[in-house]
Each structure stands twice: as C-alpha cells, then as structure tokens.
N, C-alpha and C positions, 0 to 999 in steps of 0.2 A: 556561329549560327543567332541565331534569331528570331521569335516570333511577329508575324503580322494577321495581320487580320482587313478585311474589304478589297477592294479590287484594282487598287494602285499599283500594288507591286505585285497582286496576279497574276498579270498579264507581261509585267517586265519581263525583258530579257538579259539575266547577269551578264556582266559585264567576264573576260576569261579571265581564268586565275593565275594569277603572278605561279611563272613555274611549272604551272602543268604539262607541258613540252615532255618534258625530264622525269615526265612520274606514270608508277604503272599502278596499276590494282592489280588485286590477289582478291577470288571469293568463295569463299566456302561456304560450297551447296549450290543447288539453283532453284530453291524454291521461290515463292513470292517475292519475300525481303529483299533474297539474292538476287534477285533479276531487274527488282527497280531502282536497286546500289546500282548495279550497272546500265537501267534506263538512266538514273539521272549524274552517274559518272558523263556518261558520252555527249547528252542534252545540257545539262546547266551546266556540268567541270570542262564538255568541250573537252577531252580527254580523247586521242585517237582510241579508236577502238581495237583495235593488235598491242594496246596500252594491258587490256581490260581480259581478265584470263579469269573464268568461270571453272570451279572444283567440284566434277561432281563424281559422287560414287558410286551411281547405278548410270545405266545407258538410256536417261530418258530425265529432261525438266520439268519442275514443275515441284516436285516437294509434295508437301500434303493435297495439293489444286491440282487433282488426277484426273482422270477420266480416260479410260481406253478401253478396247475389244481387244482381249486377249484368248487366242484361237483355240484356247482349249479349255477356256473358261465361257469364256462371252464379254458382256460389258461390265464393264466394277468401276464405282463410286467409292471413293471410302469416306467421301461426306458431301456435305454441298456448302455452300457459299452464302448470304442474308446481305444485302448493303440497305447502305442508308443515305439518303440524299446528302447528309454533311458528311461523308470522308471525305474531310478537305485536302486529303495528301494523295487517293488514290485518283480523283479525280484531278487535282494538277496534273498527274502522269498520263492519266489516258486520255486526254485531254491532244495528246502527241501522237500516242500510241496508232499509226495508222491499221483502219478493219482490212480484214485476211476476207471481208467477203463482198465489202463494196467501194469500187475508188470511190480516192476523194475524201472520205471520211472518216472519221478519227473511231476508235472503241468506244466514246464519252457522246457522242453523236446517235452511236447507233441504237447505245443502252438508253439514252433519253427518249432518242425518239420511240421506239418499243416502248416501252414502261410509260410513253402519254396516251399510246393508243389504247397498248392494254395494261391498267393499272390492277396490279396485286388485290385483290382480297381474297378471304375464305369466305364461304357462306355455311361449312359445319365447320369447328372447333377441336373437336374431341364425341368420341363415340362412349356407347357404354352396353352392356346384355347383347353381345353380340352384331353391334354396326347399327344398333340405335342411337338419334339424338340426342348427348347428355345434356342438351338441354342450361349451357353455359349461357346462350343466348346475349355475350357482351356482355357480360357483369365479371367483376371483378370477386363480387358476394364473401368483401372483408368487413369484417367487425370499424367500429370506429377504434378501441383499443388494438386491434389487430393494424390498422392503417397508424398510428399513435408508435407503434414498432418500427413500420420502415420511418417516416419521418426522422426518430433519433439516430438510426440508422446514418439516416443521410447527415445530418449535423454532426455527425460523432467525430473528432477527431482521427486523425490517420493513423496514430500513434497507438489509442486506443482500442486498435483493430488488429496488433499487429497477432499475426498465430492463432489467432481465433476461429474459429467455424460456424456458418449459419443458423445455426442450430442452438449457441450456443447467445444468440441477439434475437432469436426469433422463438417465437411459441407456436402451439397450437391454431393460435388467432389467427399468425401468419400460414404456418404449413400447412393446415386444413382448404384453405379458401381456395377460388380459381385459380388469384391472382399469383396462387405459387405453382398450381399445374403448367400455366402462362408461361409465368417463368422458365424453374427449372428443365421442361420438355422444351421450348423454345432455344436457348441458351447451352443446354446439358448441364446446370449445377444441379449436385445433391446438396443433404441436410450440411456434411462435415468441410461442403469445401470451404476457403475461404472468406471471411465478411466483411474483409479490405478490399476482397475484390467487389463483392454484392453493391458494396457502398457506390463506388465510383463506376458500375455496370448502372445504379441508379439517377445519379448524378447525370452520366455520361448522356442517358436517353432519355431524362427528364421529359422530351418534348416530344417523346415517343408514347409514354406511358398511355394514353391514348386510342394509339392502332395496336396494341400485345393483344386482346381478345381477338381481333378478326385480321393480323398481319397487315392494315392496311401502311402501316408502320415499315411497311418491305419494300426491296423491289429486285428483280433478280435478273438473269441474263439466258441471252435468248437459248443458249447449250448450256451441256457442262462446263463446269469452272476450265478446264485444260483445253476447251477449243474455244471458250471466248475471251479467256483473258492472257493465258499461258502462249498459245501458241502466235497470236499478234506479237507478243514481246519479246520470244522466238526472231518471228522474224522483223524485228525494228532492230534489234536488235543484232543479226548477220546483216542490216544493211549496213551498217559500222565498220561491221570486219570485228566484232567482240567474239576474242576467243573461247570456246567451248570446248573444255578436256574430262570427259567422261572416265567411266571407269577407270577413278581417281578419288581417293579415299585419303583426306587431310585424320590422323590420324594423332597431330599434336601441334601448334602453335609455340615456340620456346623464345621465352621475351629473357630484354637486359633491364631488370629494376634495380632504378635507382632512386635515389632521396628527392629526387627533385621531378623525374621523369622516367616515362616506359618506354621502352623500345618492345616492339616485334622484333627479331632478326633472326626467326628458319622455320620454314615452315617445313614438317615429316609429312610424308605422303606415301600411299601406298598406292602405286601407278599399276593395274593391271596388273595388282599380286606379290612387286615388285616395290621395293622400300627406294624411294627417290628423296631429296631434301629441294630446298629454293631459300639460297639464303635473301634474304632480304638488306635493304638499305634503307635509312629514314624516310627517302624518297617510294618509295615500295611499299603503298597501304593497305592493310590488310581488314577484310568485310566478315567477320565470322557469325555464319548460324551457329549458336550455342545450345546443345539440346534436342531435343526433335518429337514434337507429339505425337508422331504415327511410325518414329522409333518402335524396334521390334512388331510391327504391322504383318498380322500374317493371311492369307488368304484360305477359303478355302473352295469347294465348287457344290453339284448340283446333291450330290454323293459321299458329299465327304465336307467333317464342319472344320472350323480354322481354329487353330493350334496356340490354344493362349502358353507366350512363350517368353516372358517377362525376365529371362535372367540375359542380367545387360551383357553389351558384345563387347572382348575387345577390339577397339576404332573402330565402335561405332560411334555417336554422336553423342550419346554421356558422357561415354573414356573418354572423347573429346577433350569435353567441358571439365570432368573432372581433373583430366592433367593440366589445363590448363588454370582452373580456380587451384590448383595444386603451389602454383607460382606469386600468388599476390593474390588477398585477402578482395581488393578491391574486384573483384573476380567471381565475386557472385559463388552460393552453395549449389549448387546441383541435387548435395543428397537430398537435401529438401522437400525438390519434386520430384526424385524418381526412387526414391525407398520404399512405396508401397502402393505397388499396381493394383490393389484392391480396391484402393478407394481412387483410382486415376485412369480407370479401363472405362469401355465400353464396347460392343460393336454394334457392326452397320449389315445392310445384307443390299444388295443391288439385285430386283427385280424385272426382269424380260418377260411380258405377255407374250404370247407367242399363236395365239388362235383369237378370237372374238367370245368365248367361254370368259376370263376376266373380268375386261374393260366394262362390263354393265352393270358390277359390283363397285367400280371404282367411284363411275360415273351417278348411280343412285345416291352416293355420298357427300362426292365435291359437287352433285346436283351441277354440270357442265360435260359434255360432250370433248372424252379427252381428246381425242384427235382432230382438234380443230385447233390447233397450231396457238390457242391463246391460252392463259391462264390455268389451270386444271385446277388442283386443291387451296389454289392459294399459299401454298406454305405446308406444312406439317397435318395430319390430326391423328392428332393422341389417344389412343385407344384405353381408354380412363381406369377402367380398373383391371386395366392386364398385369398381372406380376411380374412380368421385365418394366415396365411402365412404356408399352411400344412403342413409340408412333412411327408416320408412312408420307409421303408424299410423291407425285407426281408435279413433277414443273413442266414449263412447255415442251411438246415436242412435234419435232423428235427433241433429245438432247442430246442424239451423236447423228453426225450430218449423214453414216454410214448406216445408220439403223435404219431395218428392211421396212416397208411401210405394213400398218397393218398392227405392228409393236408397239409396246408401248414401252416404257424404262422409267422405271420406278425408285424411289430409296427407302429402306426401314431400316430402323435403329433405334434398340434395348439401353436405356439407363440401367436395368439388375441382369448383367450377362450372369449371374448368380444365382438366381432363383428357378424355379420348375415353374412350366409356361402351364399354360392353362386348358389348352387342349393337348398339346405336346408333353409331355408331366417330365420333361428331361429343361436341363437349364440352357439358357439362349448357349452358350459355350460349348454346349457339348453336342450339339444341333447339325444336322447337314444344312444345305441349302433349301433344300426338300421339306426339308420339317419348320425349317424356320420357315416357309411361307406356310406351311401350314397353317399355323399358331395363329400370322398376320391372315391367312383365309376365313381361320374359323372367329377372328374381331372383327371382321369384314361382314359377315352372317350370312358366308357360303354352307348351305346345309350340310349339316359332317357327313354324311356319308357319300358327300361329292367332292368333300376338302382332300382328301391324298390322290386320288382321281386327278383335280385338277392341279395340284403341285405338280405332281410325276409329269403329266401330260402338257401340260398348257402353260405353265412358266418355269423358266430360268434362270433360280437364283444362286445368288456366290457370298458365302456371309462373309468377311473381314473381325478379326479379330484386332484388337488399337490398344496396349494396354495400358498406354502413356498417357492416349488423347486428352484427356485433365488433367495432367501433371501441371501444367501454370495457372489451376485450381486450386491448389492446394494452397492450407495454410500459410504463411508468409507476417517478413516485416523489412523492411529498409534494410541493405545490402545484400538480401537472400540471391538479387538477382542484376548481374554487372549495369553499370550505370551505360548507355547506347557509347558515348564514350568518356572512359575512365579518365579520373583527376591524375592528368600526367603523360596521359595517351599521347603519343609522337606519332605512331601513321597507322592507329587499329583502332577499331570499331568492331561495338556488337549489332547482331540484328535480330528482330525476330521475334518471338513471342515469351520468350525467355530472357530479354534487355528489358532496361529500367523509362521510359520517362514521364513526364508530365502529364497527369490527367484522361490521360487515352483508355482503352478497355481490352486485353489480353481477348482472345480466337474471335477474330476481325481481320478480315483482308486491310482494312485500315491501320493496324497499329502493324502488320510487315511492312507496308508501305510508309509510312509514318518513320519505325526507325533507319530503314531504306536514306529514307529522305536529310533525315537528322542528319547521320551517320556522313554521309556524302558532303555536304554541304558544312558540317565542323570542319572535317579533316583537309576538304580543298580550301574554306573560308572564304563561302562563293557568298559574294554580298546581293544576298535575295532572299529575303524571310522565306522562312516555314511557316505553311497555316498553321495559327493556334488553331486546339481540338473547338469546334465548333459551341460556341457561350452559354447555351440552352440554361445553363445552371447558375448563371447571372442576371435571368431575365425572367424578371415577374411575371409577364402575360404565360409564359408555358409553366415557371410556378404552381400560380393558379389554376391554369386549368389543370395541371397535370392533379393535382389537389381534389379541384370539381370530379373529372374524371376516376381517378381510383374511389371514391366512394359512393358508385354505379351512380353520379349526378345531384349526390346529395351535396346543397350547402351548407351556411353557419349556422341558418336558424335551425337544421335538421341533428344537432349536436345532441348528444344525451348530454343534456349539464345539470348540475341541479339550481335550487333556487336562487341562491346567490350569484353565480358563474352565471345563468341566464338576468337579471339584474344589468350586471357588470357587461353585457355584450349590446344592453340593449342601450347603455350609459354611452358606449363605446361607437355607436352606431350613429347616435346622433350626433355625435362632434364630427362626424364625418359626410353626414346630410349639405349638400349642394356640391359636392368638391370633387374632383380628377378621380380621389381615389373610392368614392362611391358607386362615381360610375364605371371604375375599372372593378369593382366587384360586379355590380349588377352583368358589364360585356363580357364577365368569364362564371356567370351563373353559381357568384356564392350567394348573394344575396338578388 
C-alpha cells in the first residue's frame, strides 16, 4: 500500500489482484469502516461478493451511523456527521456508490450539487441568557499568548504529547476563549482529552480555521447519516451479492503468532446465541472493527431517562478487543480507552416537534424558515451559559424520508452529563426526554410558565447515553492503537476509530473509510494509491491564512512587541521588500 495525490491515480482503475478469486473476506461489524472495506473489496479488489461476509451482532447495519424510527420511541439519531471537502478517501468511495433517490448519479454527485446549491453557514453560533445572541460575532477572541500556545502545540513533536491532557498544554488564555468554545462543542473535546489528538486536529484542519466560527467549513448530507450514507452502501453491496450475517456476534479472533508472521486462524462468534467457529486459512482475510464508541449506549424515551451502564459486557466490542490484544502486544491496549467512562461519555437527544408551537423559537435563533428544505441552523448552536454545555441543531428538513409534514427533527447534546441543569435541577443523565426538552426550551428563550406544557405535548424527545462516545480521545501513546495492518500480519487488519494510521484524525467519517481503504489495499496488494491526507499543513498559504484568522484579522504589525523586537521586525520587513515573500504576506493580510 502506498499514498498518492493529484488526479493521475485518482481516476485510474487497478488491475485485478493476483489470486483474489480464491480468497474470502470476513468483516467484523457493519459500521461505516466495515461497509467501506466491503465496497473496496468488490470495487477495487474485484472480489466476488459471495466471498465477502459481514458479521453484525445487531439486526441492522450502520454502527454509529444510525437514524431510525422506533415504533415505541420515535425518531432517533445518536449523533450527526460533519463532512469536509477534503475527505479524500470518502469521496473516492462515494463517487462509485449510486444514489438511491436519483437514477444515474452517485452519492457524491448528489451531495456535491446539494452543498453547492445550499451552502452551509450559521447565522447564530452561540446564545446566552435564555436565547439571546452571545455575540461571538465570528471572533476567536484569543490573546497573543493564547495564539502562541496553539502555535507551540502545532510544532510540538508527537512523542512529547504522549499521554498528555489538553489542559496540560493550554491554560486559561485558550480555555476561556471563543476559540475553545467553538472547538470543544464542534468536535466534543474535553479539557482532559488527548493533547496529541488536539494537535493532529489543528494540523489536519488548518485550512478550515477561518470557517470554524460560522461553520462555512462544513457540509452536510440531505437526510440523516443512515439514510444518506449507509443505505446506499447496503444497496451497492447487495448488488454484488455480498453476504450479510445479522445477529452474529464475534467474541474473539484467535491468531497463530510466530516470530516473522502473524496469522488469523479462527473466528469465534455467537449466532443467535449459539457458539460457532469459522476456521481460516491464509487466503481468508479478516477485517476487525475493534472497540466501539457507541458500545453500551442506551436509549430512554419521553418519560424515562437513558440509563448509564458503563460496565463492559462479555462478548461486547471492548471485550473482544481485550481478548485479541491479550494475544500480542502489537494489537493495542484497549484499557487506555475504556477504563474511565466518566471522562469519555456525553449524552444526546433526538427532539421531534409535533405542532407549530416550538418552530418559531427555532426560527428566531437560526434566522431561517426551518421548513424551507434548506440549511436551518447551519451546525450546532451552543448555549454558552448552559451547565450541561448544551448544543443543538436542526439540519435540512425533513431529516427522515418518513417524517410527517409539519414536524421538525433535531438533535441536542450535552458535554457534561453529570452537572445539574440550569432550569431542570437534575443531571442530564437523570433526565427523561421531556426534562431534557424542558432544559433546551429554557435555553431557547421559551417563557418559563410555558416550558413544561410544550415539552410534554408539542415535542417528543428521546435521550441517549453513550459512555464511550469519546473514548478515542483519551490520552494515549504510540502502540495503544494497533496499526491498520500490524507488522507481520498475513491475513488480517484493523478498521475504524481505534486503528492507527498516519496524520488523519478520529471521530470522522473519513477516518473510518481511510482505515478500510488502507486495510483492503494492503492485504490484497492493490496497485493503486490510497489518497494521502490533504496536505494543507504543508501549504504556506493555508498557514498564513490561519494565522491571521486565528488572531481575528490582526497582522504582524498588531503584535504586542517590545522595543527591540519592533526594530528587528522592521528590519526584517525591509529585507523582503519587492520580493514574492512580501507579496504573499500582503495577499494574506499579514502586512
């Protein structure tokens, strides 16, 4: 497997890999990474679909990319997906996945046209004092000292950030700024999360720094992630006769570990509660989704809270990874991620409005007609003074194809599930759907004497507790996650958010699809480049632009310098007069 850039290999079709007709593939899980691996196997690996087996413990595919209507609860989305125009592996894949709505076009075409016609941006990023504009006004509001802290992190070698927390790197100059408000609520970082991952994020999205305050950096699908992304992939795979095995829970993969090679020899699973084994040869490839950010998730409903149940279950995704990791040190250290659920949990809730009483409050804040079919909030709106650090969003409506006309389906989440609310004096994890809706309506500016009535009769709210939703953000070091293809691996690879690959960032659709592409291309020796992570971190234009945007438009001459530093700067600027360097600095408003 090798990386490439540009369009020379982007549009090329690889030759059929040698020996692929005698190989089979077993994929553990059916989340985005697993489904992507199956797509790459049949598209680029040209493997017969009958030889690709997807082993899924639930009744439905999709993993964390869900979006369902439960008859007894209502519409549910545990989370949402924010996409970037430079998700190179993702768009490489979705250009080949046919739309299930529009004949003759791809999912990429559909997505591209939608976001060109209806570009995303927010008209109010944050509120305070019960729905009033917090007047972040597109500013990062960060001091020169805080900006230098971010710059220092940017240039710090990875090794110096192993096992360090963000609040060991940043002080209040950053942590009390608008920058951190935008960042932590958009990406779900906590102060105690990995400084290493924070650095990788800053580098990965340096080209989007200027788009963080108003979400112009983002793009969204038409419907929820399940209907817009997962269902088209399922239909594509079925067209190749890929085999789906539901209610099949993989509890372990056994390996033959030798000095110079490692071979997956057996899959142990429970199919509808009965133990079965799948014996493997070196021609049988295994793609393992290890760990799981939505493992142990629970749902409540309008009148019941979602239980907090972090205890790891025998046969669950974490338990499986622990059994695998016990066989060889190169298979990672799952305990680094799943041992502190109090620091890796947050809660979400799906709210469905049932009549015309709540939508005007949404419209007052987002400043758009939420029933227009276009962008509504343009990303999350954060209640800046919320004890839960509550954020909420309504994407384009309808979010579900079966959504009744006149209803809105939106999403709420709170980073601090253990703090009492401002209006409902209970922790978020103790609250029913109705009570979470009441807290949200309070921060929306609904009169207090109307809140309970609206939460009970004008909305249906389904809470979700996720004890390990940000487990991958826990402080780590090299080796804590297995490489996508560990050294010496003959017939197996790891997929998803707890596999290790270069430069890319977790908690993204791209990361799942990238690990899948790298895994399939490596094990099948596919002679086509995997697109490298977008190189904005090496682009001087993006670096200059981000420097100015982070400082809210201030250039070099606005730096708070001492007398000697000012003289030195003046002399340096004289030396570049009339050069391309001067022209570049002027173009990006540094001088």
